[in-house]
One Martini backbone bead per residue (centre of mass of N, CA, C, O) as a GRO file, in nm:
protein
  474
    1MET     BB    1   0.098   0.035   0.022
    2SER     BB    2   0.077   0.358  -0.009
    3ILE     BB    3   0.127   0.658   0.143
    4LYS     BB    4  -0.137   0.794   0.054
    5PHE     BB    5  -0.330   0.576   0.173
    6LYS     BB    6  -0.221   0.582   0.467
    7ILE     BB    7  -0.332   0.882   0.507
    8LEU     BB    8  -0.626   0.891   0.388
    9ILE     BB    9  -0.779   0.694   0.575
   10PRO     BB   10  -0.764   0.848   0.849
   11ALA     BB   11  -0.897   1.107   0.741
   12LEU     BB   12  -1.165   0.974   0.664
   13SER     BB   13  -1.228   0.870   0.945
   14VAL     BB   14  -1.267   1.146   1.084
   15VAL     BB   15  -1.489   1.250   0.902
   16LEU     BB   16  -1.681   1.011   0.954
   17LEU     BB   17  -1.701   1.054   1.261
   18THR     BB   18  -1.828   1.334   1.247
   19ILE     BB   19  -2.079   1.249   1.089
   20VAL     BB   20  -2.180   1.034   1.284
   21THR     BB   21  -2.209   1.223   1.526
   22ALA     BB   22  -2.419   1.410   1.398
   23ILE     BB   23  -2.628   1.190   1.348
   24LEU     BB   24  -2.659   1.104   1.643
   25LEU     BB   25  -2.756   1.376   1.740
   26LEU     BB   26  -3.011   1.378   1.567
   27ILE     BB   27  -3.132   1.114   1.679
   28LEU     BB   28  -3.103   1.226   1.991
   29ASP     BB   29  -3.277   1.475   1.999
   30GLU     BB   30  -3.534   1.381   2.147
   31THR     BB   31  -3.399   1.290   2.404
   32VAL     BB   32  -3.275   1.560   2.469
   33LYS     BB   33  -3.536   1.713   2.489
   34ALA     BB   34  -3.653   1.557   2.724
   35ILE     BB   35  -3.418   1.627   2.910
   36TYR     BB   36  -3.448   1.933   2.879
   37MET     BB   37  -3.731   1.943   3.034
   38LYS     BB   38  -3.607   1.838   3.312
   39PHE     BB   39  -3.323   1.992   3.261
   40ASP     BB   40  -3.165   2.294   3.287
   41ILE     BB   41  -2.868   2.231   3.197
   42LEU     BB   42  -2.988   2.155   2.887
   43ARG     BB   43  -3.082   2.423   2.752
   44ASN     BB   44  -2.790   2.446   2.600
   45TYR     BB   45  -2.771   2.246   2.350
   46TYR     BB   46  -2.666   2.409   2.107
   47LEU     BB   47  -2.413   2.497   2.242
   48LEU     BB   48  -2.297   2.218   2.287
   49LEU     BB   49  -2.300   2.134   1.993
   50ILE     BB   50  -2.106   2.348   1.900
   51ILE     BB   51  -1.876   2.274   2.086
   52TYR     BB   52  -1.844   1.985   1.989
   53ALA     BB   53  -1.795   2.052   1.691
   54PHE     BB   54  -1.545   2.225   1.741
   55ILE     BB   55  -1.377   2.009   1.872
   56ILE     BB   56  -1.391   1.807   1.643
   57SER     BB   57  -1.272   2.001   1.430
   58THR     BB   58  -1.003   2.057   1.569
   59ILE     BB   59  -0.910   1.768   1.592
   60SER     BB   60  -0.930   1.707   1.289
   61ASN     BB   61  -0.737   1.932   1.196
   62PHE     BB   62  -0.494   1.831   1.356
   63ILE     BB   63  -0.484   1.549   1.240
   64ILE     BB   64  -0.465   1.630   0.941
   65ARG     BB   65  -0.207   1.800   0.966
   66LYS     BB   66  -0.034   1.570   1.071
   67LEU     BB   67  -0.086   1.386   0.831
   68LEU     BB   68   0.036   1.580   0.620
   69ILE     BB   69   0.314   1.592   0.739
   70ASN     BB   70   0.364   1.289   0.722
   71TYR     BB   71   0.322   1.273   0.423
   72ASN     BB   72   0.561   1.457   0.342
   73ILE     BB   73   0.774   1.292   0.485
   74LEU     BB   74   0.714   1.025   0.342
   75ASP     BB   75   0.755   1.135   0.054
   76GLU     BB   76   1.049   1.227   0.093
   77LYS     BB   77   1.152   0.955   0.179
   78GLN     BB   78   1.076   0.808  -0.083
   79ARG     BB   79   1.245   0.988  -0.269
   80ILE     BB   80   1.515   0.932  -0.133
   81GLU     BB   81   1.502   0.628  -0.169
   82ASN     BB   82   1.493   0.633  -0.475
   83GLU     BB   83   1.759   0.788  -0.511
   84LEU     BB   84   1.928   0.580  -0.360
   85ARG     BB   85   1.865   0.347  -0.547
   86LYS     BB   86   1.978   0.484  -0.800
   87ALA     BB   87   2.258   0.541  -0.687
   88LEU     BB   88   2.323   0.245  -0.627
   89SER     BB   89   2.293   0.154  -0.918
   90ASP     BB   90   2.507   0.341  -1.033
   91ILE     BB   91   2.737   0.239  -0.856
   92LYS     BB   92   2.727  -0.047  -0.956
   93ASN     BB   93   2.781   0.018  -1.252
   94THR     BB   94   3.039   0.173  -1.207
   95ASN     BB   95   3.186  -0.053  -1.063
   96ARG     BB   96   3.169  -0.249  -1.297
   97GLU     BB   97   3.320  -0.069  -1.500
   98MET     BB   98   3.577  -0.035  -1.327
   99GLN     BB   99   3.648  -0.331  -1.321
  100LEU     BB  100   3.679  -0.357  -1.624
  101GLU     BB  101   3.892  -0.133  -1.654
  102ILE     BB  102   4.097  -0.255  -1.462
  103ALA     BB  103   4.132  -0.512  -1.621
  104ASP     BB  104   4.230  -0.371  -1.879
  105ARG     BB  105   4.468  -0.224  -1.748
  106ARG     BB  106   4.614  -0.473  -1.657
  107LYS     BB  107   4.658  -0.578  -1.939
  108VAL     BB  108   4.811  -0.332  -2.043
  109GLU     BB  109   5.033  -0.335  -1.827
  110LYS     BB  110   5.136  -0.612  -1.898
  111ALA     BB  111   5.202  -0.542  -2.191
  112LEU     BB  112   5.395  -0.306  -2.123
  113ILE     BB  113   5.591  -0.466  -1.952
  114ALA     BB  114   5.661  -0.668  -2.171
  115SER     BB  115   5.753  -0.456  -2.378
  116GLU     BB  116   5.967  -0.321  -2.201
  117ASN     BB  117   6.136  -0.574  -2.158
  118GLN     BB  118   6.189  -0.619  -2.455
  119VAL     BB  119   6.324  -0.349  -2.512
  120ARG     BB  120   6.548  -0.378  -2.301
  121GLU     BB  121   6.666  -0.632  -2.422
  122ILE     BB  122   6.735  -0.510  -2.693
  123ILE     BB  123   6.917  -0.286  -2.586
  124GLN     BB  124   7.116  -0.471  -2.430
  125LYS     BB  125   7.171  -0.655  -2.712
  126ALA     BB  126   7.272  -0.440  -2.879
  127PRO     BB  127   7.541  -0.366  -3.094
  128SER     BB  128   7.461  -0.081  -3.046
  129GLY     BB  129   7.469   0.218  -2.915
  130ILE     BB  130   7.257   0.331  -2.632
  131ALA     BB  131   7.085   0.647  -2.548
  132LEU     BB  132   6.918   0.826  -2.291
  133LEU     BB  133   6.791   1.162  -2.312
  134ASP     BB  134   6.731   1.447  -2.196
  135LYS     BB  135   6.658   1.785  -2.255
  136GLU     BB  136   6.971   1.849  -2.147
  137GLY     BB  137   7.167   1.578  -2.207
  138TRP     BB  138   7.126   1.358  -2.008
  139ILE     BB  139   7.200   1.045  -1.896
  140LEU     BB  140   6.976   0.783  -1.823
  141GLU     BB  141   7.065   0.558  -2.038
  142CYS     BB  142   7.272   0.258  -2.107
  143ASN     BB  143   7.439   0.029  -2.291
  144PRO     BB  144   7.691  -0.201  -2.322
  145ALA     BB  145   7.793  -0.106  -2.603
  146LEU     BB  146   7.863   0.184  -2.510
  147GLN     BB  147   8.051   0.109  -2.282
  148ASN     BB  148   8.257  -0.044  -2.460
  149MET     BB  149   8.316   0.188  -2.658
  150LEU     BB  150   8.414   0.395  -2.407
  151GLY     BB  151   8.513   0.245  -2.129
  152TYR     BB  152   8.247   0.227  -1.947
  153ASP     BB  153   8.028   0.217  -1.703
  154GLU     BB  154   7.712   0.279  -1.606
  155ASN     BB  155   7.777   0.470  -1.363
  156GLU     BB  156   7.967   0.666  -1.533
  157LEU     BB  157   7.735   0.754  -1.747
  158THR     BB  158   7.517   0.795  -1.563
  159GLY     BB  159   7.448   1.136  -1.518
  160VAL     BB  160   7.581   1.241  -1.783
  161LEU     BB  161   7.690   1.435  -2.014
  162PHE     BB  162   7.711   1.357  -2.343
  163VAL     BB  163   7.936   1.570  -2.436
  164GLN     BB  164   8.174   1.444  -2.263
  165ALA     BB  165   8.217   1.208  -2.496
  166ILE     BB  166   8.291   1.427  -2.694
  167HIS     BB  167   8.462   1.575  -2.915
  168PRO     BB  168   8.535   1.905  -2.905
  169GLN     BB  169   8.504   1.952  -3.230
  170ASP     BB  170   8.186   1.812  -3.216
  171ILE     BB  171   7.992   1.960  -3.016
  172ALA     BB  172   7.855   2.188  -3.178
  173GLN     BB  173   7.699   2.007  -3.375
  174PHE     BB  174   7.535   1.852  -3.163
  175LYS     BB  175   7.398   2.092  -3.024
  176ASN     BB  176   7.248   2.195  -3.271
  177ASP     BB  177   7.079   1.933  -3.325
  178PHE     BB  178   6.957   1.905  -3.039
  179LYS     BB  179   6.801   2.172  -3.042
  180LYS     BB  180   6.621   2.100  -3.285
  181LEU     BB  181   6.480   1.863  -3.150
  182ILE     BB  182   6.355   2.011  -2.903
  183ASN     BB  183   6.212   2.244  -3.090
  184GLY     BB  184   6.095   2.080  -3.358
  185ASP     BB  185   6.254   2.112  -3.635
  186ILE     BB  186   6.332   1.809  -3.585
  187GLU     BB  187   6.313   1.441  -3.559
  188ALA     BB  188   6.599   1.382  -3.697
  189CYS     BB  189   6.951   1.266  -3.691
  190ARG     BB  190   7.285   1.252  -3.856
  191ILE     BB  191   7.616   1.172  -3.716
  192ASN     BB  192   7.966   1.203  -3.768
  193MET     BB  193   8.165   1.131  -3.478
  194ARG     BB  194   8.368   1.191  -3.201
  195TYR     BB  195   8.511   1.007  -2.935
  196ILE     BB  196   8.612   0.955  -2.593
  197HIS     BB  197   8.801   0.743  -2.449
  198ASN     BB  198   8.916   0.632  -2.150
  199GLU     BB  199   9.214   0.610  -2.308
  200LEU     BB  200   9.239   0.867  -2.496
  201HIS     BB  201   9.084   0.792  -2.769
  202GLU     BB  202   8.948   0.765  -3.069
  203VAL     BB  203   8.589   0.738  -3.157
  204TRP     BB  204   8.389   0.643  -3.410
  205GLY     BB  205   8.044   0.768  -3.471
  206SER     BB  206   7.720   0.681  -3.581
  207THR     BB  207   7.469   0.919  -3.514
  208SER     BB  208   7.128   0.857  -3.408
  209ALA     BB  209   6.871   1.102  -3.354
  210SER     BB  210   6.558   1.109  -3.158
  211ILE     BB  211   6.241   1.208  -3.078
  212VAL     BB  212   6.035   1.177  -2.782
  213ARG     BB  213   5.689   1.178  -2.720
  214ASP     BB  214   5.409   1.251  -2.572
  215ALA     BB  215   5.063   1.270  -2.561
  216GLU     BB  216   5.110   1.605  -2.603
  217ASN     BB  217   5.364   1.645  -2.797
  218GLN     BB  218   5.605   1.647  -2.601
  219PRO     BB  219   5.916   1.651  -2.512
  220GLN     BB  220   6.089   1.387  -2.341
  221PHE     BB  221   6.317   1.238  -2.522
  222VAL     BB  222   6.638   1.110  -2.633
  223ILE     BB  223   6.748   0.887  -2.887
  224ALA     BB  224   7.070   0.728  -2.912
  225MET     BB  225   7.255   0.588  -3.189
  226ILE     BB  226   7.574   0.405  -3.187
  227GLU     BB  227   7.810   0.342  -3.438
  228ASP     BB  228   8.098   0.175  -3.485
  229ILE     BB  229   8.340   0.341  -3.730
  230THR     BB  230   8.648   0.327  -3.696
  231THR     BB  231   8.745   0.125  -3.908
  232ARG     BB  232   8.613   0.265  -4.149
  233GLN     BB  233   8.747   0.541  -4.110
  234GLN     BB  234   9.037   0.443  -4.132
  235ALA     BB  235   9.002   0.331  -4.418
  236GLU     BB  236   8.920   0.600  -4.548
  237GLU     BB  237   9.177   0.752  -4.469
  238LYS     BB  238   9.364   0.570  -4.627
  239ILE     BB  239   9.237   0.623  -4.900
  240VAL     BB  240   9.285   0.926  -4.898
  241ASN     BB  241   9.591   0.905  -4.871
  242TYR     BB  242   9.630   0.745  -5.128
  243GLN     BB  243   9.507   0.958  -5.312
  244LYS     BB  244   9.710   1.178  -5.241
  245GLN     BB  245   9.955   1.020  -5.329
  246LEU     BB  246   9.858   0.978  -5.618
  247GLN     BB  247   9.832   1.274  -5.682
  248SER     BB  248  10.126   1.342  -5.626
  249LEU     BB  249  10.246   1.143  -5.830
  250THR     BB  250  10.102   1.256  -6.078
  251SER     BB  251  10.216   1.541  -6.056
  252GLU     BB  252  10.511   1.458  -6.051
  253LEU     BB  253  10.503   1.314  -6.323
  254SER     BB  254  10.426   1.562  -6.484
  255LEU     BB  255  10.682   1.723  -6.408
  256ILE     BB  256  10.882   1.517  -6.509
  257GLU     BB  257  10.786   1.518  -6.799
  258GLU     BB  258  10.846   1.817  -6.842
  259ARG     BB  259  11.147   1.798  -6.789
  260GLU     BB  260  11.203   1.591  -7.009
  261ARG     BB  261  11.101   1.764  -7.239
  262ARG     BB  262  11.294   1.992  -7.189
  263GLN     BB  263  11.549   1.828  -7.236
  264ILE     BB  264  11.480   1.732  -7.520
  265ALA     BB  265  11.446   2.013  -7.642
  266THR     BB  266  11.731   2.109  -7.571
  267LYS     BB  267  11.883   1.888  -7.728
  268LEU     BB  268  11.762   1.952  -8.000
  269HIS     BB  269  11.866   2.242  -8.005
  270ASP     BB  270  12.176   2.195  -7.924
  271HIS     BB  271  12.222   1.956  -8.135
  272VAL     BB  272  12.041   1.902  -8.385
  273GLY     BB  273  12.000   2.195  -8.470
  274GLN     BB  274  12.298   2.271  -8.497
  275VAL     BB  275  12.375   2.054  -8.697
  276LEU     BB  276  12.181   2.143  -8.921
  277THR     BB  277  12.293   2.425  -8.948
  278MET     BB  278  12.576   2.335  -9.026
  279ILE     BB  279  12.492   2.180  -9.275
  280GLY     BB  280  12.386   2.424  -9.427
  281ILE     BB  281  12.651   2.582  -9.427
  282LYS     BB  282  12.826   2.368  -9.569
  283VAL     BB  283  12.665   2.355  -9.829
  284GLU     BB  284  12.715   2.647  -9.909
  285GLU     BB  285  13.021   2.624  -9.915
  286LEU     BB  286  13.036   2.396 -10.124
  287TYR     BB  287  12.886   2.549 -10.348
  288ALA     BB  288  13.087   2.785 -10.365
  289LYS     BB  289  13.343   2.614 -10.442
  290ILE     BB  290  13.241   2.450 -10.684
  291GLY     BB  291  13.019   2.570 -10.895
  292THR     BB  292  12.876   2.355 -11.044
  293SER     BB  293  12.625   2.223 -11.241
  294THR     BB  294  12.589   1.954 -11.071
  295CYS     BB  295  12.474   2.117 -10.800
  296ASP     BB  296  12.207   2.264 -10.876
  297SER     BB  297  12.006   2.010 -10.815
  298LEU     BB  298  12.101   1.944 -10.508
  299VAL     BB  299  12.112   2.187 -10.311
  300PRO     BB  300  11.813   2.271 -10.293
  301GLY     BB  301  11.724   2.000 -10.176
  302ILE     BB  302  11.900   2.012  -9.923
  303ARG     BB  303  11.791   2.275  -9.814
  304GLU     BB  304  11.495   2.184  -9.783
  305LEU     BB  305  11.547   1.946  -9.594
  306VAL     BB  306  11.684   2.104  -9.370
  307GLY     BB  307  11.452   2.306  -9.321
  308GLN     BB  308  11.234   2.097  -9.252
  309THR     BB  309  11.386   1.971  -9.017
  310ILE     BB  310  11.409   2.225  -8.844
  311LYS     BB  311  11.104   2.279  -8.833
  312SER     BB  312  11.025   2.009  -8.702
  313ILE     BB  313  11.199   2.040  -8.451
  314ARG     BB  314  11.066   2.299  -8.352
  315SER     BB  315  10.786   2.178  -8.328
  316ILE     BB  316  10.865   1.960  -8.126
  317MET     BB  317  10.974   2.153  -7.911
  318PHE     BB  318  10.703   2.306  -7.866
  319ALA     BB  319  10.538   2.051  -7.794
  320LEU     BB  320  10.703   1.967  -7.552
  321SER     BB  321  10.856   2.268  -7.482
  322PRO     BB  322  10.809   2.586  -7.472
  323PRO     BB  323  11.044   2.831  -7.449
  324ILE     BB  324  10.862   3.079  -7.385
  325LEU     BB  325  10.786   2.994  -7.092
  326TYR     BB  326  11.095   3.042  -6.987
  327GLU     BB  327  11.171   3.321  -7.124
  328LEU     BB  328  10.881   3.510  -7.093
  329GLY     BB  329  10.629   3.344  -6.991
  330LEU     BB  330  10.296   3.275  -6.948
  331GLU     BB  331  10.143   3.490  -7.113
  332GLU     BB  332  10.305   3.451  -7.376
  333ALA     BB  333  10.246   3.146  -7.399
  334ILE     BB  334   9.939   3.180  -7.431
  335GLU     BB  335   9.947   3.343  -7.690
  336TRP     BB  336  10.094   3.129  -7.856
  337LEU     BB  337   9.887   2.898  -7.813
  338ALA     BB  338   9.649   3.043  -7.943
  339GLU     BB  339   9.779   3.079  -8.221
  340HIS     BB  340   9.835   2.781  -8.277
  341PHE     BB  341   9.538   2.680  -8.264
  342SER     BB  342   9.420   2.875  -8.471
  343GLN     BB  343   9.590   2.772  -8.714
  344GLU     BB  344   9.545   2.455  -8.693
  345TYR     BB  345   9.196   2.475  -8.629
  346GLN     BB  346   9.030   2.718  -8.723
  347ILE     BB  347   9.013   2.911  -8.454
  348LYS     BB  348   8.893   3.168  -8.262
  349ILE     BB  349   9.133   3.342  -8.050
  350GLN     BB  350   9.103   3.540  -7.755
  351VAL     BB  351   9.330   3.766  -7.581
  352SER     BB  352   9.319   3.883  -7.239
  353LYS     BB  353   9.486   4.139  -7.029
  354ASP     BB  354   9.626   4.261  -6.769
  355GLU     BB  355   9.879   4.481  -6.594
  356GLN     BB  356   9.932   4.295  -6.368
  357PRO     BB  357  10.117   4.139  -6.151
  358LYS     BB  358  10.223   3.766  -6.182
  359PRO     BB  359  10.367   3.584  -5.960
  360LEU     BB  360  10.528   3.275  -6.061
  361LYS     BB  361  10.629   2.965  -6.034
  362GLY     BB  362  10.732   2.718  -6.233
  363GLU     BB  363  10.527   2.475  -6.178
  364ARG     BB  364  10.267   2.656  -6.202
  365ASN     BB  365  10.310   2.744  -6.488
  366ILE     BB  366  10.303   2.460  -6.610
  367ILE     BB  367  10.020   2.374  -6.509
  368LEU     BB  368   9.859   2.601  -6.646
  369PHE     BB  369   9.949   2.542  -6.931
  370GLN     BB  370   9.851   2.247  -6.945
  371SER     BB  371   9.556   2.306  -6.876
  372LEU     BB  372   9.496   2.493  -7.115
  373LYS     BB  373   9.572   2.290  -7.334
  374GLU     BB  374   9.352   2.080  -7.253
  375LEU     BB  375   9.108   2.269  -7.294
  376LEU     BB  376   9.155   2.327  -7.597
  377SER     BB  377   9.136   2.032  -7.682
  378ASN     BB  378   8.841   1.994  -7.587
  379ILE     BB  379   8.716   2.209  -7.767
  380VAL     BB  380   8.800   2.082  -8.036
  381LYS     BB  381   8.662   1.796  -7.985
  382HIS     BB  382   8.356   1.887  -7.842
  383SER     BB  383   8.220   2.193  -7.881
  384GLN     BB  384   8.199   2.343  -8.170
  385ALA     BB  385   8.362   2.595  -8.174
  386THR     BB  386   8.452   2.940  -8.303
  387ILE     BB  387   8.488   3.082  -8.015
  388VAL     BB  388   8.759   3.200  -7.800
  389LYS     BB  389   8.805   3.316  -7.461
  390ILE     BB  390   9.093   3.467  -7.300
  391SER     BB  391   9.142   3.548  -6.949
  392ILE     BB  392   9.387   3.749  -6.779
  393GLN     BB  393   9.410   3.759  -6.417
  394ARG     BB  394   9.396   3.947  -6.109
  395ALA     BB  395   9.281   3.810  -5.784
  396CYS     BB  396   9.445   3.933  -5.574
  397ASN     BB  397   9.631   3.626  -5.508
  398ASP     BB  398   9.522   3.538  -5.798
  399PHE     BB  399   9.549   3.339  -6.078
  400ARG     BB  400   9.343   3.406  -6.368
  401ILE     BB  401   9.169   3.178  -6.597
  402ILE     BB  402   8.943   3.245  -6.865
  403VAL     BB  403   8.730   3.008  -7.045
  404GLU     BB  404   8.544   3.077  -7.346
  405ASP     BB  405   8.262   2.939  -7.532
  406ASN     BB  406   8.027   2.878  -7.828
  407GLY     BB  407   7.926   2.605  -7.781
  408ILE     BB  408   7.722   2.328  -7.683
  409GLY     BB  409   7.790   2.216  -7.434
  410PHE     BB  410   7.679   2.088  -7.100
  411ASP     BB  411   7.592   1.881  -6.843
  412ILE     BB  412   7.689   1.935  -6.521
  413ASN     BB  413   7.570   1.658  -6.398
  414LEU     BB  414   7.781   1.468  -6.548
  415ILE     BB  415   7.955   1.565  -6.330
  416ASP     BB  416   8.144   1.412  -6.075
  417HIS     BB  417   8.096   1.505  -5.737
  418ASN     BB  418   8.345   1.338  -5.531
  419LYS     BB  419   8.533   1.450  -5.309
  420ASN     BB  420   8.658   1.665  -5.515
  421LYS     BB  421   8.593   1.499  -5.777
  422ILE     BB  422   8.655   1.500  -6.136
  423LYS     BB  423   8.456   1.347  -6.396
  424GLY     BB  424   8.508   1.418  -6.718
  425TYR     BB  425   8.619   1.557  -7.005
  426GLY     BB  426   8.932   1.559  -6.896
  427LEU     BB  427   8.925   1.712  -6.591
  428PHE     BB  428   9.072   1.548  -6.373
  429THR     BB  429   9.371   1.619  -6.430
  430ILE     BB  430   9.346   1.920  -6.391
  431TYR     BB  431   9.250   1.915  -6.099
  432GLU     BB  432   9.488   1.760  -5.978
  433ARG     BB  433   9.708   1.960  -6.051
  434LEU     BB  434   9.593   2.207  -5.903
  435GLU     BB  435   9.558   2.087  -5.616
  436TYR     BB  436   9.860   2.022  -5.560
  437VAL     BB  437   9.914   2.366  -5.571
  438GLY     BB  438   9.628   2.509  -5.466
  439GLY     BB  439   9.421   2.490  -5.678
  440SER     BB  440   9.139   2.560  -5.911
  441MET     BB  441   8.799   2.477  -6.048
  442LEU     BB  442   8.546   2.632  -6.259
  443ILE     BB  443   8.220   2.522  -6.378
  444GLU     BB  444   8.027   2.649  -6.668
  445SER     BB  445   7.719   2.501  -6.806
  446ASN     BB  446   7.510   2.476  -7.107
  447ILE     BB  447   7.302   2.377  -7.325
  448SER     BB  448   7.370   2.582  -7.602
  449GLN     BB  449   7.572   2.799  -7.405
  450GLY     BB  450   7.828   2.694  -7.339
  451THR     BB  451   8.159   2.754  -7.179
  452LYS     BB  452   8.295   2.806  -6.837
  453ILE     BB  453   8.642   2.827  -6.728
  454THR     BB  454   8.816   2.843  -6.411
  455LEU     BB  455   9.148   2.926  -6.323
  456LEU     BB  456   9.314   2.882  -6.005
  457MET     BB  457   9.616   3.051  -5.865
  458PRO     BB  458   9.823   3.087  -5.621
  459MET     BB  459  10.102   3.298  -5.569
  460LEU     BB  460  10.086   3.195  -5.262
  461PHE     BB  461  10.204   2.882  -5.140
  462VAL     BB  462  10.090   2.705  -4.843
  463GLU     BB  463  10.118   2.438  -4.665
  464LYS     BB  464   9.881   2.277  -4.467
  465THR     BB  465   9.887   2.212  -4.113
  466VAL     BB  466   9.701   2.012  -3.884
  467TYR     BB  467   9.650   2.037  -3.534
  468TYR     BB  468   9.555   1.822  -3.268
  469LYS     BB  469   9.384   1.862  -2.956
  470PHE     BB  470   9.322   1.649  -2.701
  471LEU     BB  471   9.039   1.631  -2.496
  472SER     BB  472   8.925   1.594  -2.145
  473ASN     BB  473   8.654   1.554  -1.893
  474TYR     BB  474   8.772   1.307  -1.700
   0.00000   0.00000   0.00000
């Protein structure tokens, strides 16, 4: 039974009692009147009836008011109980969901722990060095491979700034890339740099560093993987040294060849040329003394043969080593070379030069002359040019020769620039010769737009030797 009916029934009972009482009073009205005739005290019957009705009404009103108050209390109680039941039901559902969520989280945690253990095992067994760095560059963790690579144990490396293990000359580069990682400019970087071993010797490492972010995409830490490339680097350095030695030997061989050519040309001039000249003189003397008609047909032929031989020898002498290079200098030799190529290959060659002094020593004069000769040969063979301009200039302390042609040009990308080596179109030898004495070469070309090549040679060349001082922070 509901609370409403529990309160309504007593209220109706009071009202019914009041009605029944009034009906009884009406029924007993005759009896009361009879009594009223006999007793004077009952003369005020209506007054008593009114008083009785008032009392009954007051009592009924009080009881009804109390019942209404109880009804409101009971109704509020029932509402609260209903809300409590709903709240308890919600709590039970929430509790059930939380239990399911906790169970899922436990599964995830177990999976994460298993994954973390697997990752740690991989890191520990990785053949390459691995270090976890915080945003300031402090080492949080490192694996045995890195410890063995640097010669320190885990306690000595953990909690140390990573840059303390880097060679002082490579610290700036690492700091620059590390800053870019933390600032979000880059997500990963790769650097080949040197580290300092515990025994104070260099260790080369190929370092790959990448940023690891948290759930809010904020930098959390940096993971650095270091591969020991010391052996490879040493092998590359040996190869570079061998290449430099080969370059030196090639350049030396070129100079030796030039000296040999010079000696051959000198011997041809001093011996064969003089002998032929003397032969010509003697023939003239013989012809003058004999003067017979029998010599008229022979002497001109001998003269022509001797002259052709002398001319051929002079041509061979100039081809081997032009005396003008040694007697008058490089600029005059370039003008002679341009005239020689122009006459021999029917190509127009223009030479311009400034009036500034350009002091160069012997071997660099020879190398520039040989390089220019090789360039002109390339133009004749490949460029299909009709006009070549040669400009001789002094730029600060550099002797500059600019060679331009109006030929077909070529794709500059076809020239392989690999560690300052140029291959293709016969330019490798020129570059090697120039580099040997501190010179350089700049190539500019486009298809159908001709080619411009600049030869640069320092007028004062000092071989540079770099000394490294190894420092340690340990």
